[in-house]
PyMOL Python script that loads the backbone (N, CA, C, O; Angstrom):
from pymol import cmd

cmd.read_pdbstr("""\
ATOM      1  N   MET A   1       7.010   7.550  -1.874  1.00  0.00           N
ATOM      2  CA  MET A   1       7.154   6.618  -3.029  1.00  0.00           C
ATOM      3  C   MET A   1       6.633   7.199  -4.271  1.00  0.00           C
ATOM      4  O   MET A   1       5.575   7.829  -4.280  1.00  0.00           O
ATOM      5  N   ASN A   2       7.368   6.999  -5.356  1.00  0.00           N
ATOM      6  CA  ASN A   2       6.918   7.642  -6.694  1.00  0.00           C
ATOM      7  C   ASN A   2       6.297   6.522  -7.479  1.00  0.00           C
ATOM      8  O   ASN A   2       7.008   5.608  -7.896  1.00  0.00           O
ATOM      9  N   VAL A   3       4.978   6.552  -7.704  1.00  0.00           N
ATOM     10  CA  VAL A   3       4.343   5.528  -8.332  1.00  0.00           C
ATOM     11  C   VAL A   3       4.697   5.481  -9.948  1.00  0.00           C
ATOM     12  O   VAL A   3       4.411   4.497 -10.631  1.00  0.00           O
ATOM     13  N   ASN A   4       5.303   6.568 -10.441  1.00  0.00           N
ATOM     14  CA  ASN A   4       5.866   6.541 -11.705  1.00  0.00           C
ATOM     15  C   ASN A   4       7.053   5.760 -12.014  1.00  0.00           C
ATOM     16  O   ASN A   4       7.399   5.548 -13.176  1.00  0.00           O
ATOM     17  N   ASP A   5       7.679   5.333 -11.010  1.00  0.00           N
ATOM     18  CA  ASP A   5       8.966   4.585 -11.059  1.00  0.00           C
ATOM     19  C   ASP A   5       8.610   3.123 -11.301  1.00  0.00           C
ATOM     20  O   ASP A   5       7.822   2.527 -10.566  1.00  0.00           O
ATOM     21  N   LYS A   6       9.194   2.573 -12.324  1.00  0.00           N
ATOM     22  CA  LYS A   6       8.932   1.059 -12.553  1.00  0.00           C
ATOM     23  C   LYS A   6       9.265   0.130 -11.434  1.00  0.00           C
ATOM     24  O   LYS A   6       8.549  -0.829 -11.145  1.00  0.00           O
ATOM     25  N   TYR A   7      10.493   0.469 -10.742  1.00  0.00           N
ATOM     26  CA  TYR A   7      10.816  -0.358  -9.629  1.00  0.00           C
ATOM     27  C   TYR A   7       9.735  -0.313  -8.482  1.00  0.00           C
ATOM     28  O   TYR A   7       9.415  -1.319  -7.848  1.00  0.00           O
ATOM     29  N   VAL A   8       9.231   0.867  -8.280  1.00  0.00           N
ATOM     30  CA  VAL A   8       8.155   0.956  -7.154  1.00  0.00           C
ATOM     31  C   VAL A   8       6.924   0.187  -7.569  1.00  0.00           C
ATOM     32  O   VAL A   8       6.297  -0.545  -6.803  1.00  0.00           O
ATOM     33  N   LEU A   9       6.625   0.401  -8.822  1.00  0.00           N
ATOM     34  CA  LEU A   9       5.406  -0.399  -9.324  1.00  0.00           C
ATOM     35  C   LEU A   9       5.535  -1.805  -9.103  1.00  0.00           C
ATOM     36  O   LEU A   9       4.671  -2.457  -8.516  1.00  0.00           O
ATOM     37  N   ASP A  10       6.707  -2.337  -9.606  1.00  0.00           N
ATOM     38  CA  ASP A  10       6.942  -3.937  -9.280  1.00  0.00           C
ATOM     39  C   ASP A  10       6.877  -4.209  -7.876  1.00  0.00           C
ATOM     40  O   ASP A  10       6.348  -5.272  -7.551  1.00  0.00           O
ATOM     41  N   ILE A  11       7.358  -3.377  -6.897  1.00  0.00           N
ATOM     42  CA  ILE A  11       7.227  -3.699  -5.481  1.00  0.00           C
ATOM     43  C   ILE A  11       5.855  -3.753  -5.147  1.00  0.00           C
ATOM     44  O   ILE A  11       5.436  -4.731  -4.529  1.00  0.00           O
ATOM     45  N   LEU A  12       4.980  -2.685  -5.526  1.00  0.00           N
ATOM     46  CA  LEU A  12       3.595  -2.631  -5.150  1.00  0.00           C
ATOM     47  C   LEU A  12       2.874  -3.871  -5.732  1.00  0.00           C
ATOM     48  O   LEU A  12       2.055  -4.491  -5.054  1.00  0.00           O
ATOM     49  N   ASN A  13       3.188  -4.218  -6.983  1.00  0.00           N
ATOM     50  CA  ASN A  13       2.492  -5.348  -7.507  1.00  0.00           C
ATOM     51  C   ASN A  13       2.776  -6.651  -6.835  1.00  0.00           C
ATOM     52  O   ASN A  13       1.870  -7.458  -6.625  1.00  0.00           O
ATOM     53  N   ASN A  14       3.880  -6.847  -6.529  1.00  0.00           N
ATOM     54  CA  ASN A  14       4.369  -8.075  -5.580  1.00  0.00           C
ATOM     55  C   ASN A  14       3.757  -7.937  -4.166  1.00  0.00           C
ATOM     56  O   ASN A  14       3.409  -8.954  -3.566  1.00  0.00           O
ATOM     57  N   PHE A  15       3.633  -6.852  -3.679  1.00  0.00           N
ATOM     58  CA  PHE A  15       3.015  -6.637  -2.389  1.00  0.00           C
ATOM     59  C   PHE A  15       1.362  -6.946  -2.445  1.00  0.00           C
ATOM     60  O   PHE A  15       0.788  -7.533  -1.527  1.00  0.00           O
ATOM     61  N   ILE A  16       0.765  -6.524  -3.509  1.00  0.00           N
ATOM     62  CA  ILE A  16      -0.706  -6.794  -3.821  1.00  0.00           C
ATOM     63  C   ILE A  16      -0.762  -8.360  -3.789  1.00  0.00           C
ATOM     64  O   ILE A  16      -1.543  -8.940  -3.034  1.00  0.00           O
ATOM     65  N   VAL A  17       0.127  -9.055  -4.667  1.00  0.00           N
ATOM     66  CA  VAL A  17      -0.088 -10.459  -4.851  1.00  0.00           C
ATOM     67  C   VAL A  17       0.247 -11.286  -3.457  1.00  0.00           C
ATOM     68  O   VAL A  17      -0.492 -12.177  -3.038  1.00  0.00           O
ATOM     69  N   SER A  18       1.319 -10.918  -2.877  1.00  0.00           N
ATOM     70  CA  SER A  18       1.774 -11.699  -1.695  1.00  0.00           C
ATOM     71  C   SER A  18       0.791 -11.466  -0.497  1.00  0.00           C
ATOM     72  O   SER A  18       0.616 -12.398   0.288  1.00  0.00           O
ATOM     73  N   GLU A  19       0.149 -10.289  -0.314  1.00  0.00           N
ATOM     74  CA  GLU A  19      -0.744 -10.061   0.716  1.00  0.00           C
ATOM     75  C   GLU A  19      -2.316 -10.321   0.298  1.00  0.00           C
ATOM     76  O   GLU A  19      -3.250 -10.200   1.091  1.00  0.00           O
ATOM     77  N   ARG A  20      -2.449 -10.702  -1.091  1.00  0.00           N
ATOM     78  CA  ARG A  20      -3.767 -10.876  -1.559  1.00  0.00           C
ATOM     79  C   ARG A  20      -4.841  -9.859  -1.214  1.00  0.00           C
ATOM     80  O   ARG A  20      -5.912 -10.160  -0.688  1.00  0.00           O
ATOM     81  N   LEU A  21      -4.480  -8.664  -1.544  1.00  0.00           N
ATOM     82  CA  LEU A  21      -5.291  -7.490  -1.322  1.00  0.00           C
ATOM     83  C   LEU A  21      -6.504  -7.518  -1.997  1.00  0.00           C
ATOM     84  O   LEU A  21      -6.459  -8.051  -3.106  1.00  0.00           O
ATOM     85  N   ASN A  22      -7.579  -7.084  -1.626  1.00  0.00           N
ATOM     86  CA  ASN A  22      -8.931  -7.023  -2.257  1.00  0.00           C
ATOM     87  C   ASN A  22      -8.877  -5.571  -2.949  1.00  0.00           C
ATOM     88  O   ASN A  22      -7.954  -4.766  -2.832  1.00  0.00           O
ATOM     89  N   LYS A  23      -9.986  -5.416  -3.649  1.00  0.00           N
ATOM     90  CA  LYS A  23     -10.218  -4.082  -4.349  1.00  0.00           C
ATOM     91  C   LYS A  23     -10.225  -2.874  -3.375  1.00  0.00           C
ATOM     92  O   LYS A  23      -9.611  -1.854  -3.688  1.00  0.00           O
ATOM     93  N   SER A  24     -10.831  -2.951  -2.324  1.00  0.00           N
ATOM     94  CA  SER A  24     -10.729  -1.833  -1.463  1.00  0.00           C
ATOM     95  C   SER A  24      -9.515  -1.620  -0.778  1.00  0.00           C
ATOM     96  O   SER A  24      -9.150  -0.480  -0.493  1.00  0.00           O
ATOM     97  N   GLU A  25      -8.830  -2.670  -0.476  1.00  0.00           N
ATOM     98  CA  GLU A  25      -7.409  -2.458   0.034  1.00  0.00           C
ATOM     99  C   GLU A  25      -6.240  -1.960  -0.910  1.00  0.00           C
ATOM    100  O   GLU A  25      -5.297  -1.288  -0.494  1.00  0.00           O
ATOM    101  N   ILE A  26      -6.401  -2.363  -2.236  1.00  0.00           N
ATOM    102  CA  ILE A  26      -5.624  -1.722  -3.193  1.00  0.00           C
ATOM    103  C   ILE A  26      -6.000  -0.304  -3.409  1.00  0.00           C
ATOM    104  O   ILE A  26      -5.101   0.518  -3.588  1.00  0.00           O
ATOM    105  N   LEU A  27      -7.359   0.094  -3.409  1.00  0.00           N
ATOM    106  CA  LEU A  27      -7.543   1.568  -3.513  1.00  0.00           C
ATOM    107  C   LEU A  27      -6.993   2.202  -2.212  1.00  0.00           C
ATOM    108  O   LEU A  27      -6.330   3.235  -2.314  1.00  0.00           O
ATOM    109  N   GLN A  28      -7.187   1.738  -1.183  1.00  0.00           N
ATOM    110  CA  GLN A  28      -6.538   2.259   0.123  1.00  0.00           C
ATOM    111  C   GLN A  28      -5.029   2.402  -0.036  1.00  0.00           C
ATOM    112  O   GLN A  28      -4.535   3.476   0.308  1.00  0.00           O
ATOM    113  N   MET A  29      -4.328   1.549  -0.464  1.00  0.00           N
ATOM    114  CA  MET A  29      -2.923   1.391  -0.626  1.00  0.00           C
ATOM    115  C   MET A  29      -2.534   2.471  -1.725  1.00  0.00           C
ATOM    116  O   MET A  29      -1.447   3.044  -1.644  1.00  0.00           O
ATOM    117  N   ALA A  30      -3.391   2.734  -2.713  1.00  0.00           N
ATOM    118  CA  ALA A  30      -2.952   3.712  -3.720  1.00  0.00           C
ATOM    119  C   ALA A  30      -3.006   4.884  -3.170  1.00  0.00           C
ATOM    120  O   ALA A  30      -2.156   5.675  -3.579  1.00  0.00           O
ATOM    121  N   SER A  31      -3.853   5.326  -2.235  1.00  0.00           N
ATOM    122  CA  SER A  31      -3.991   6.660  -1.637  1.00  0.00           C
ATOM    123  C   SER A  31      -2.890   6.816  -0.747  1.00  0.00           C
ATOM    124  O   SER A  31      -2.517   7.970  -0.533  1.00  0.00           O
ATOM    125  N   LEU A  32      -2.212   5.733  -0.105  1.00  0.00           N
ATOM    126  CA  LEU A  32      -1.233   5.939   0.801  1.00  0.00           C
ATOM    127  C   LEU A  32       0.139   5.841   0.124  1.00  0.00           C
ATOM    128  O   LEU A  32       1.123   6.155   0.795  1.00  0.00           O
ATOM    129  N   VAL A  33       0.283   5.469  -1.039  1.00  0.00           N
ATOM    130  CA  VAL A  33       1.579   5.310  -1.483  1.00  0.00           C
ATOM    131  C   VAL A  33       2.441   6.660  -1.556  1.00  0.00           C
ATOM    132  O   VAL A  33       3.642   6.696  -1.288  1.00  0.00           O
ATOM    133  N   SER A  34       1.761   7.641  -1.908  1.00  0.00           N
ATOM    134  CA  SER A  34       2.335   8.993  -2.138  1.00  0.00           C
ATOM    135  C   SER A  34       3.045   9.568  -0.873  1.00  0.00           C
ATOM    136  O   SER A  34       4.051  10.277  -0.916  1.00  0.00           O
ATOM    137  N   ILE A  35       2.347   9.144   0.339  1.00  0.00           N
ATOM    138  CA  ILE A  35       2.730   9.797   1.705  1.00  0.00           C
ATOM    139  C   ILE A  35       3.660   8.776   2.375  1.00  0.00           C
ATOM    140  O   ILE A  35       4.197   9.022   3.456  1.00  0.00           O
ATOM    141  N   SER A  36       3.849   7.555   1.670  1.00  0.00           N
ATOM    142  CA  SER A  36       4.807   6.522   2.388  1.00  0.00           C
ATOM    143  C   SER A  36       6.289   6.811   1.836  1.00  0.00           C
ATOM    144  O   SER A  36       6.484   7.156   0.670  1.00  0.00           O
ATOM    145  N   HIS A  37       7.208   6.657   2.678  1.00  0.00           N
ATOM    146  CA  HIS A  37       8.703   6.670   2.313  1.00  0.00           C
ATOM    147  C   HIS A  37       9.217   5.396   1.643  1.00  0.00           C
ATOM    148  O   HIS A  37      10.065   5.449   0.752  1.00  0.00           O
ATOM    149  N   ASP A  38       8.725   4.326   2.056  1.00  0.00           N
ATOM    150  CA  ASP A  38       9.181   2.997   1.529  1.00  0.00           C
ATOM    151  C   ASP A  38       8.080   1.936   1.747  1.00  0.00           C
ATOM    152  O   ASP A  38       6.994   2.268   2.220  1.00  0.00           O
ATOM    153  N   ILE A  39       8.344   0.716   1.420  1.00  0.00           N
ATOM    154  CA  ILE A  39       7.461  -0.279   1.423  1.00  0.00           C
ATOM    155  C   ILE A  39       6.984  -0.691   3.035  1.00  0.00           C
ATOM    156  O   ILE A  39       5.863  -1.064   3.381  1.00  0.00           O
ATOM    157  N   SER A  40       7.996  -0.534   3.756  1.00  0.00           N
ATOM    158  CA  SER A  40       7.665  -0.866   5.271  1.00  0.00           C
ATOM    159  C   SER A  40       6.898   0.222   5.751  1.00  0.00           C
ATOM    160  O   SER A  40       6.032  -0.057   6.581  1.00  0.00           O
ATOM    161  N   ASP A  41       7.036   1.457   5.391  1.00  0.00           N
ATOM    162  CA  ASP A  41       6.222   2.603   5.824  1.00  0.00           C
ATOM    163  C   ASP A  41       4.766   2.434   5.237  1.00  0.00           C
ATOM    164  O   ASP A  41       3.768   2.733   5.893  1.00  0.00           O
ATOM    165  N   LEU A  42       4.720   1.954   4.003  1.00  0.00           N
ATOM    166  CA  LEU A  42       3.408   1.744   3.430  1.00  0.00           C
ATOM    167  C   LEU A  42       2.570   0.611   4.158  1.00  0.00           C
ATOM    168  O   LEU A  42       1.372   0.714   4.422  1.00  0.00           O
ATOM    169  N   LYS A  43       3.365  -0.478   4.444  1.00  0.00           N
ATOM    170  CA  LYS A  43       2.656  -1.460   5.349  1.00  0.00           C
ATOM    171  C   LYS A  43       2.122  -0.958   6.758  1.00  0.00           C
ATOM    172  O   LYS A  43       1.040  -1.307   7.229  1.00  0.00           O
ATOM    173  N   ASP A  44       2.927  -0.183   7.305  1.00  0.00           N
ATOM    174  CA  ASP A  44       2.520   0.229   8.653  1.00  0.00           C
ATOM    175  C   ASP A  44       1.346   1.280   8.482  1.00  0.00           C
ATOM    176  O   ASP A  44       0.472   1.345   9.347  1.00  0.00           O
ATOM    177  N   ASN A  45       1.325   2.082   7.397  1.00  0.00           N
ATOM    178  CA  ASN A  45       0.164   2.966   7.211  1.00  0.00           C
ATOM    179  C   ASN A  45      -1.032   2.118   6.882  1.00  0.00           C
ATOM    180  O   ASN A  45      -2.117   2.485   7.334  1.00  0.00           O
ATOM    181  N   LEU A  46      -0.968   1.055   6.169  1.00  0.00           N
ATOM    182  CA  LEU A  46      -2.205   0.202   5.803  1.00  0.00           C
ATOM    183  C   LEU A  46      -2.620  -0.312   7.034  1.00  0.00           C
ATOM    184  O   LEU A  46      -3.824  -0.263   7.286  1.00  0.00           O
ATOM    185  N   LYS A  47      -1.758  -0.851   7.939  1.00  0.00           N
ATOM    186  CA  LYS A  47      -2.125  -1.415   9.213  1.00  0.00           C
ATOM    187  C   LYS A  47      -2.889  -0.476  10.066  1.00  0.00           C
ATOM    188  O   LYS A  47      -3.882  -0.840  10.697  1.00  0.00           O
ATOM    189  N   TRP A  48      -2.432   0.715  10.082  1.00  0.00           N
ATOM    190  CA  TRP A  48      -3.026   1.728  11.013  1.00  0.00           C
ATOM    191  C   TRP A  48      -4.259   2.094  10.356  1.00  0.00           C
ATOM    192  O   TRP A  48      -5.208   2.329  11.103  1.00  0.00           O
ATOM    193  N   GLU A  49      -4.444   2.191   9.081  1.00  0.00           N
ATOM    194  CA  GLU A  49      -5.757   2.515   8.402  1.00  0.00           C
ATOM    195  C   GLU A  49      -6.742   1.494   8.652  1.00  0.00           C
ATOM    196  O   GLU A  49      -7.881   1.861   8.944  1.00  0.00           O
ATOM    197  N   ARG A  50      -6.432   0.092   8.572  1.00  0.00           N
ATOM    198  CA  ARG A  50      -7.250  -0.833   9.026  1.00  0.00           C
ATOM    199  C   ARG A  50      -7.789  -0.866  10.261  1.00  0.00           C
ATOM    200  O   ARG A  50      -8.983  -1.126  10.409  1.00  0.00           O
ATOM    201  N   TYR A  51      -6.988  -0.610  11.274  1.00  0.00           N
ATOM    202  CA  TYR A  51      -7.362  -0.665  12.600  1.00  0.00           C
ATOM    203  C   TYR A  51      -8.172   0.562  13.032  1.00  0.00           C
ATOM    204  O   TYR A  51      -9.060   0.491  13.881  1.00  0.00           O
ATOM    205  N   SER A  52      -7.816   1.708  12.395  1.00  0.00           N
ATOM    206  CA  SER A  52      -8.566   2.927  12.826  1.00  0.00           C
ATOM    207  C   SER A  52      -9.887   3.022  12.083  1.00  0.00           C
ATOM    208  O   SER A  52     -10.658   3.882  12.509  1.00  0.00           O
ATOM    209  N   CYS A  53     -10.288   2.290  11.045  1.00  0.00           N
ATOM    210  CA  CYS A  53     -11.482   2.205  10.379  1.00  0.00           C
ATOM    211  C   CYS A  53     -12.470   1.201  10.941  1.00  0.00           C
ATOM    212  O   CYS A  53     -13.645   1.207  10.573  1.00  0.00           O
ATOM    213  N   LYS A  54     -12.025   0.386  11.782  1.00  0.00           N
ATOM    214  CA  LYS A  54     -12.870  -0.794  12.262  1.00  0.00           C
ATOM    215  C   LYS A  54     -13.850  -0.113  13.315  1.00  0.00           C
ATOM    216  O   LYS A  54     -13.454   0.774  14.072  1.00  0.00           O
ATOM    217  N   PRO A  55     -15.114  -0.574  13.310  1.00  0.00           N
ATOM    218  CA  PRO A  55     -16.068   0.026  14.200  1.00  0.00           C
ATOM    219  C   PRO A  55     -15.806  -0.542  15.727  1.00  0.00           C
ATOM    220  O   PRO A  55     -16.513  -0.158  16.658  1.00  0.00           O
TER     221      PRO A  55
END
""", "prot")
cmd.dss("prot")
cmd.show_as("cartoon", "prot")
cmd.util.cbc("prot")
cmd.orient("prot")
């Protein structure tokens, strides 16, 4: 996903609001956006990161 694209930024902002992401989740999302192909891929990557980081 290209974060320089206004459409992508709108999608990401809507996702942040709808999921009520906290600061650390937003930072995690920002690092995963570039390797994600679309919003569903980003959601899957975020889920994987959340589960793999839990002790």
